[in-house]
Legacy VTK file of the C-alpha trace (Angstrom):
# vtk DataFile Version 3.0
C-alpha trace
ASCII
DATASET POLYDATA
POINTS 250 float
-43.406 -44.828 -5.919
-44.710 -44.098 -2.418
-45.859 -40.685 -1.266
-42.930 -40.471 1.168
-40.377 -41.091 -1.582
-42.029 -38.517 -3.849
-41.981 -35.956 -1.060
-38.308 -36.657 -0.355
-37.416 -36.210 -4.020
-39.306 -32.921 -4.150
-37.473 -31.627 -1.090
-34.104 -32.603 -2.600
-34.995 -30.858 -5.838
-35.957 -27.642 -4.027
-32.736 -27.705 -2.018
-30.634 -28.231 -5.116
-32.364 -25.374 -6.961
-31.936 -23.096 -3.930
-28.250 -23.978 -3.664
-27.736 -23.255 -7.369
-29.500 -19.885 -7.094
-27.440 -18.960 -4.055
-24.216 -19.887 -5.860
-25.250 -17.737 -8.813
-26.241 -14.806 -6.614
-29.710 -14.799 -8.185
-31.767 -14.707 -5.012
-30.110 -11.627 -3.568
-31.652 -8.808 -5.571
-35.254 -7.741 -5.438
-37.016 -5.953 -8.280
-36.934 -2.797 -6.207
-37.210 0.943 -6.668
-34.804 3.262 -4.874
-37.294 3.992 -2.098
-38.251 0.419 -1.357
-36.213 -1.732 0.971
-33.089 -2.925 -0.811
-30.544 -5.560 0.147
-27.739 -3.057 0.642
-25.845 -1.500 3.569
-23.849 1.698 3.045
-20.646 2.947 4.662
-18.273 5.876 4.069
-14.536 5.353 3.772
-13.262 8.803 2.752
-14.810 11.976 1.406
-15.075 10.735 -2.177
-14.896 6.994 -1.582
-17.963 4.955 -0.666
-18.466 1.325 0.224
-21.594 -0.781 0.265
-22.337 -4.363 1.234
-24.964 -6.629 -0.286
-26.972 -8.783 2.098
-28.969 -11.918 1.527
-32.702 -12.074 2.085
-31.940 -13.205 5.660
-30.046 -9.923 6.237
-26.717 -11.730 6.375
-23.557 -10.629 4.577
-23.450 -12.276 1.192
-20.437 -14.565 1.045
-21.037 -16.038 -2.391
-21.615 -13.747 -5.359
-21.326 -14.980 -8.924
-18.870 -13.445 -11.377
-21.820 -12.464 -13.507
-23.486 -10.519 -10.684
-20.217 -8.744 -9.849
-19.586 -7.829 -13.477
-23.078 -6.391 -13.891
-22.835 -4.057 -10.876
-22.548 -0.307 -11.632
-22.970 3.000 -9.812
-24.554 6.085 -11.396
-23.564 9.351 -9.671
-25.204 12.702 -10.411
-24.347 16.218 -9.239
-26.619 18.721 -7.460
-27.578 20.498 -10.678
-28.469 17.283 -12.536
-26.062 18.523 -15.179
-23.164 16.107 -14.839
-22.898 12.427 -14.055
-20.381 9.661 -13.589
-20.941 5.984 -14.230
-18.398 3.944 -12.306
-17.593 0.281 -11.837
-17.251 -0.607 -8.148
-14.413 -2.795 -6.916
-15.403 -6.069 -5.269
-13.467 -7.134 -2.152
-15.397 -10.263 -1.155
-18.226 -11.070 1.242
-20.637 -8.918 -0.736
-18.608 -5.729 -0.209
-17.969 -3.160 -2.968
-16.040 0.126 -3.014
-16.153 2.970 -5.514
-14.701 6.464 -5.906
-16.168 9.495 -7.644
-14.777 12.803 -8.869
-17.815 15.090 -9.105
-17.111 18.028 -6.741
-20.807 18.520 -5.902
-22.104 14.970 -6.156
-25.684 14.732 -4.898
-26.604 11.064 -5.078
-25.341 7.615 -6.011
-27.561 4.875 -7.442
-26.411 1.247 -7.474
-27.866 -0.886 -10.233
-27.197 -3.966 -12.331
-27.137 -4.003 -16.096
-26.469 -6.481 -18.851
-27.110 -6.583 -22.593
-30.837 -7.126 -22.122
-32.012 -5.612 -18.861
-31.305 -3.381 -15.883
-32.272 -3.527 -12.205
-32.087 -0.916 -9.429
-30.464 -2.051 -6.176
-30.034 0.959 -3.872
-29.716 4.715 -3.401
-27.487 6.925 -1.251
-27.707 10.678 -0.799
-24.198 12.157 -0.884
-24.967 15.749 0.145
-27.219 16.974 2.941
-27.613 20.591 1.821
-31.290 21.644 2.050
-30.712 24.698 -0.162
-32.947 25.004 -3.191
-31.113 24.780 -6.492
-30.843 27.946 -8.569
-31.510 26.149 -11.828
-34.671 24.298 -12.752
-35.001 21.562 -15.328
-37.386 22.504 -18.107
-38.850 19.870 -20.448
-37.607 20.178 -24.015
-40.363 21.975 -25.987
-39.315 20.387 -29.271
-38.055 16.828 -29.177
-36.648 16.905 -32.702
-32.896 17.225 -32.744
-29.675 15.658 -33.978
-27.617 12.835 -32.578
-24.298 13.325 -34.284
-25.227 14.067 -37.881
-28.465 12.071 -37.710
-31.898 13.732 -37.523
-34.080 12.167 -34.849
-37.355 12.740 -33.016
-38.118 11.445 -29.530
-41.685 10.100 -29.553
-43.758 9.026 -26.551
-47.248 9.279 -25.105
-48.026 11.211 -21.933
-45.533 9.772 -19.463
-46.945 8.296 -16.259
-45.129 6.987 -13.169
-44.960 3.391 -11.945
-45.651 1.738 -15.278
-43.590 0.850 -18.379
-43.419 3.765 -20.806
-42.170 3.414 -24.367
-39.695 6.008 -25.623
-38.972 5.697 -29.339
-36.228 7.484 -31.252
-37.370 7.873 -34.851
-34.589 8.654 -37.308
-35.103 10.382 -40.660
-32.288 8.385 -42.232
-33.146 4.821 -43.153
-31.146 1.621 -42.948
-29.293 2.526 -39.746
-27.857 -0.063 -37.399
-28.280 0.736 -33.700
-25.472 -1.277 -32.159
-21.768 -0.879 -31.497
-19.219 -2.775 -33.568
-19.325 -5.536 -30.949
-23.141 -5.594 -30.853
-23.629 -3.475 -27.719
-27.064 -1.847 -27.507
-27.873 1.776 -26.717
-28.706 2.802 -23.130
-30.391 5.651 -21.313
-30.246 6.812 -17.681
-32.752 9.191 -16.080
-32.679 11.136 -12.797
-35.400 13.443 -11.512
-34.886 17.110 -10.705
-34.510 16.458 -6.972
-31.824 13.811 -7.723
-33.532 11.215 -5.526
-35.143 9.017 -8.184
-33.364 6.986 -10.849
-34.324 4.717 -13.697
-32.461 3.194 -16.622
-33.126 1.036 -19.668
-31.394 -0.677 -22.559
-32.646 -0.557 -26.138
-34.963 -3.499 -26.728
-34.324 -4.093 -30.428
-31.329 -3.920 -32.718
-33.367 -2.761 -35.729
-35.046 0.147 -33.914
-34.101 2.349 -30.979
-36.847 1.929 -28.385
-36.683 1.921 -24.596
-39.197 0.684 -22.038
-38.605 2.953 -19.066
-40.393 2.851 -15.698
-40.371 6.225 -13.911
-40.657 5.854 -10.095
-42.912 8.893 -9.618
-44.091 12.104 -11.263
-41.722 15.010 -11.917
-39.171 16.359 -14.371
-36.432 13.954 -15.445
-33.081 14.504 -17.120
-32.272 11.697 -19.575
-28.720 10.915 -20.609
-28.369 8.704 -23.659
-25.456 6.592 -24.880
-26.471 5.852 -28.454
-24.839 3.533 -30.972
-25.489 4.312 -34.629
-23.736 2.311 -37.349
-21.090 1.224 -34.878
-20.262 4.701 -33.503
-21.089 6.004 -30.029
-22.908 9.300 -29.467
-24.190 11.040 -26.349
-27.288 13.201 -26.034
-29.502 14.550 -23.251
-33.236 15.192 -23.067
-35.572 16.571 -20.406
-39.097 15.147 -20.090
-42.028 15.595 -17.747
-43.787 12.683 -16.017
-47.340 13.510 -14.942
-49.289 12.216 -11.983
-50.822 8.818 -12.484
-54.371 8.861 -13.857
-57.177 7.829 -11.555
-58.927 4.638 -12.623
LINES 1 251
250 0 1 2 3 4 5 6 7 8 9 10 11 12 13 14 15 16 17 18 19 20 21 22 23 24 25 26 27 28 29 30 31 32 33 34 35 36 37 38 39 40 41 42 43 44 45 46 47 48 49 50 51 52 53 54 55 56 57 58 59 60 61 62 63 64 65 66 67 68 69 70 71 72 73 74 75 76 77 78 79 80 81 82 83 84 85 86 87 88 89 90 91 92 93 94 95 96 97 98 99 100 101 102 103 104 105 106 107 108 109 110 111 112 113 114 115 116 117 118 119 120 121 122 123 124 125 126 127 128 129 130 131 132 133 134 135 136 137 138 139 140 141 142 143 144 145 146 147 148 149 150 151 152 153 154 155 156 157 158 159 160 161 162 163 164 165 166 167 168 169 170 171 172 173 174 175 176 177 178 179 180 181 182 183 184 185 186 187 188 189 190 191 192 193 194 195 196 197 198 199 200 201 202 203 204 205 206 207 208 209 210 211 212 213 214 215 216 217 218 219 220 221 222 223 224 225 226 227 228 229 230 231 232 233 234 235 236 237 238 239 240 241 242 243 244 245 246 247 248 249
């Protein structure tokens, strides 16, 4: 086989792989934090209705988006006090455009992300209020991270949390022999927003036999964690507040 033929075959292979990835919508999303450049353009429709459009890496409107990518798209909305949240499924209208509505009267920020049964990925961030006023309440880290989820005794265990690196959060239950999935096999999830409501991170439980999360905090600060926990097929909700310290100097 001549060098020219080999080169031609390689070019065809690359084109076919690129076409497949474009059809699947795999090339669109970067592994990006909320402050890095994301492939997303925002637009307001009404007071409580927002639209956003996904763009390709060439900054063009995305015309092909796989069903899988559309189904994995979610929006996490938090209020100014970091007390309440909504998790909504945006409506897809074609050409990379999504629309969603929210009901929080004092919504502060919206975070677009993708999630499936094994992973999550941040896509973009939009500030919903422009009030510069300082909040009256302040998040305080939980002094004792031993509590109950439903009727189950649990302790949240982790090392000193640092930003910009994977941190392991483990929920250790006193009761033995528990199964940490829903009836259909869905895993537990957690969502975290910092006190200023401008940083977001999320994770899905990594194992079915234990409840552990690998969470990457964007920067230092105090974070509110909302958990959707499955224990023996039943769903429970619980919140925690943790502190993430400044990254250690090497």
